[in-house]
N, C-alpha and C positions, 0 to 999 in steps of 0.2 A: 242835756243833763243825763248822767248815767242812771238807768233804771235800777231800782233795787228789786229783790226777789219778792214775789207775792207770797201769801200764806201757802198756796198750793206748791209754789216753788221751794218754800222752806223745807218741805218734805224731801225734795230732791237734794237740797243742801245738806240735810242731816242724815242722808242715806248712809248706812254702814253695810258693808258686804257680809253675808253670812258665811262666805267661803274663806277658809284659812289660806293665807298666802305666805310664801317665804319672805324674808326680810328684804332681799334684793331681787331685782329682775335682771338676771344675767343671761338667760337663755330661755327659749320657749319650752324646753323639755322639763323645766321646773314647774310647769303648770299642767294641771289635769284638764280634761275636757270640761269639767264643771267650772274650773277657774276661768277658762277661756269664755264659756258662755256667760258667766257672771260679768266679766269685763265687757263683753259685747253689749249686754243689756244696759250696763251703766253708760257705755259710750253712746248708745243710741239716745239715751236721755240727754247726754252732754251735747250731742249734735243738735238737738232742738234748742239748746241754749245758744250755741254759736250762730245759729241762723237768725236769732234776734240780736242784731248787732249792738244794741244799746244795753243789753243785759249782761251784768257782771255778777259773779258769785263771790262769796267770801269763805269758801270751804278751806282755802289754804292761806287765809289772811294771817299775817305775822310770820309766815314761814319763808325762809330764804333758800332758794334752790340755785345751785351753781351749774352752769352749762360749760363743760370742759371738753372742747372739741379740738382734737389734735389733727383732724382731717377737715378739708373743706366740705361744706354742706349747705344746701339751700332748704330743701323740703323738711328734713328732719330737725335741723336747728331752729328754723323759723316756727315750725309747728309746735315744738316743745315750748318755745318762748311765748307764743300766742296762747297755748294751753295753760301755762302757769299763770300768766297775767289775767286771763279770763277767770281763773279760780281765785284771784286775789293775792297770789304769792309775789314776793320780791324775787325777780329773776336777775341773776348776775352772770353775764356772759364773760367768761375768762378768755381774753384774747391771747392765744398762744403766741401770735406774732409779736405782741408787746410784753410777754411774760418772761420770767427768768429762764424758761425752757430754752429760749433763744440764746441765753448766755451759758448754756450747758448744764442747767439744773436737771437732775434725774427725775423720773416720774415719781419715785418714792418721796423725794424731798418736796416735790410740788404738792402731792396729795397730803403730806403731813402738814404743810403750811396751810392749805385750805381747810384741813380738818381742825386746825387750831382756831379757825374763824367760826366754828360751830354751825355749819350749814345743816339744813333739815333734809337735804337731798342732793345727790350729785348725779348729773346726766353726763355720761362719758362716751365719747367716740374716739377711737384710736386705731392706727394702722396695724397694730400687732394683735394677733389672736391671743385671747386670755388677759388682755390689759384690764378690762373691767373687773374680772375676778381678782386680779392683783390689787386693784384699787379698793375693792370691797374688803379685803383682808386688813387694810391699813387705815380705815376711816370708821367713825362711829355712826355716820349717817347712812341711810339706804342708798344704794347705787343702782341706777338704771342704765343698762347697756344700750347705747344708741348706735352700735355697730363696732365690732372689733375685728380688724383684718378680714380674713375670709371665713371667720368662725360663725358669728351669729348676729342677728338683727331682730330681736324679739318683738319690738313694737311694730315693725313693718309687717311681720307675720300676723300679728293680732289685727291690724287694720285691714290686711288682705282677707282674712277669714271673715271679719265684720262686713266688708264690702260685698262679698259673695253671699253671706248669710242674709243680708238685707234683700239682695236681688233674687236669690233662689229659695229663700226660706230655710234651707238646710243644704250643706254641701255633702252630706252623707250619700254615697253612691255616685257622686259626680266624678267625671273624668277630667283631670286638670293636666294640661300639657305645658311643661316648662322647657323653653327652648333657648339654647345658646351656651354662654360661658358658665356652666354649672360649677366648674372647678373653683373659680375664684369668687363665687357669689355667696356672701353671707346670707342674703335674702333667700336664695334657693334652699340653703341648708335649713334655715328656720321655717320656711314655708313648707318644705317637705314634712317636717315634724308636725307642724300645726295642721296641715291639710289631712294627713293620714290619721292623726289623732282624732279628727272630727269625722272620720269615716270616708274620706274621698280616696279615689285612686289617682296616683300621680304617675305620669309618664314623662321621661326625660329624653331629650334629643339634642344633638349638637355634634360638633367635631369630636372624634374619639379622644383627641388630646385634651379636650376641655370637659371630659366626663370623669369624675373621681373614680378611682379604682374600686372603691366599695360598691358603687352603683354599676360599674361595668360588669361586675360579676353577676348582676341580675338580668343580663341580656336575654337569658332563656326563660325569664319569669321570676317573680319574687319567691323567696323561700317561704315555706309554710310556717316555720317556727324559727324564732330567734333565740337570743340568750335567755336562759332560765325557762325555756319552753314557752316563751311569750310569743304570740303571733307576730310575724314580721310585718313591717309597714307594707302597704300595697304600692310598691314602686317598681316600675319596669323601664328599662332603657331600650329605646327603639333605634333600629339601624338607620331608618330614614325619616325625614320630616313628614312625609305623607302617612306613614304608619302611626306616628305620634298624633297627628291631627285627626285621623279618622275617628269620628264619633266623639271628639273632645267637646266638652261643655264649656271649657275655659282654656284660653291660650295666653300664656305669659312669656313673651320674649324677654331676654335679659341683655343688658349692655355688655359689649365686649370690654373687659377691664384690661386694656392694653398696659396700663401702668403696673399691673401685677404679673403680667405674663413674661415668660422667658422666650428667647429667640427660637424660632422654628416651630411654634405651636400652630401657626396658620400659614397658608401659602400667600395670603393677602386679603385685604378688606373686600376687594371686588369679588373675589371667588367666594368668600364667606357670605356676602350679601346675596350672591346669585343662588346659593344653595339653601341658605337658612333664613333669609329675611321673610318676615310675616307680612304678606300683602293681601289684597282682596281675593285673589284667586286661591291663595292658600287657606284663608279663613273659610272659603266655600267648601273646603275638604272636611271641615268639622261639622258638628251638629248644626241644624238650621238656625238655631237661636244662640249660637256660640258667643261668648263674651270675651273681650280682650282686656288684659291688664298689663301694667308695666310698673315696676317699682321706681323707675327714674334713677338718674337722669336718662333721657332718651337720646339716642343718636338716630334721628329720623333719616331714612334712606339706607341705613345699614342693617339694623336688626328689625326695624319696623318701618312700614311705608307711612307717609303722611296721611293718606286717605284712611288707613286703618286706625292710626293713632288718634285721629279726630273724628272718626266716623260714628255711626249710630250704635255699633256694638262695643265701643270703648268705654271702660269704666275708670279711665286713668284720672280724670278730674274728680270723680267720686272718691277715689283712693286718697287724694290730697285732702279733701274735706273731712273724710273719715279719719285721716291721720291726726288732725287736731283733736277731734272728739275722743279718739282712743287714747291719745296721750294725756288728755284731761283725766280720763278714767284711771290711767296708770299712775299719774302723779298724785291724784287724790288717794288712791289705795296705798301707795308706798310711802308717801311723804307727809301724810297728815299727822302721823305720830313720830316723824323722823327726829 
């Protein structure tokens, strides 16, 4: 029998955030540090719920949330589905392979059709940058970006900050090394914004062809002031992996996104792995208690060794668990009144 919430848990169910949020979650830069902390606090409460496997909440009972994934996904799609169902929502997975998209229907007509079904929320993943913003302009329901091209992945950034905050207490002042295919990684872009917004220093390392030009300009150190005289993010591009890892508190290797790359960006996977793979010897270059993260999916043996991926310093499985909890917090905040 599914357990119902106790009186104490009813306070959890009736929780309302005091922090104002935008209608949609399209990118992490729409959130202030206070927004991020509020969502982390709520997600930590949700994590306690999901560890009690028999407990279900009714926070989103009667709400219908559509999962519209134009790209393959395991972690993100399943975690959103688990999150919504644990909150009592009706989750509708829109199978693109069996939809009219396969018959040539445009994204606009697809979302207009779905909008006519009056969903309370749309979770969208699409291979084109800006797709979730486009959808948000043409539907009445809140839209949550589950990844758009190489642009953004806000819920991944939120769960990454949550994971490190639980482990470290605060990431303010922490040195976080992101290594690999920065150019094509929507996770890297969102994480850079989230980590620096919460006071961390981010260092980037990887082949020069896979570092965006905006960050390559920071090789000599971050600018002290940005647009409108606002302090620039603490981001630095390192010439070598050893420089990036020296003193790092957190190491995050990224998957090589071969499907998004053009010819000539790399000499080959063997050479890439030799120079940039995170293994035990390279983790030893970092701080003594350095933590290892990975947004997934992993190509073990290429960007990360098996011993590191499943070793004592790895937070990768914690990221997966926290992903469900954070997506519960996000769905509750954005879709409760959708």
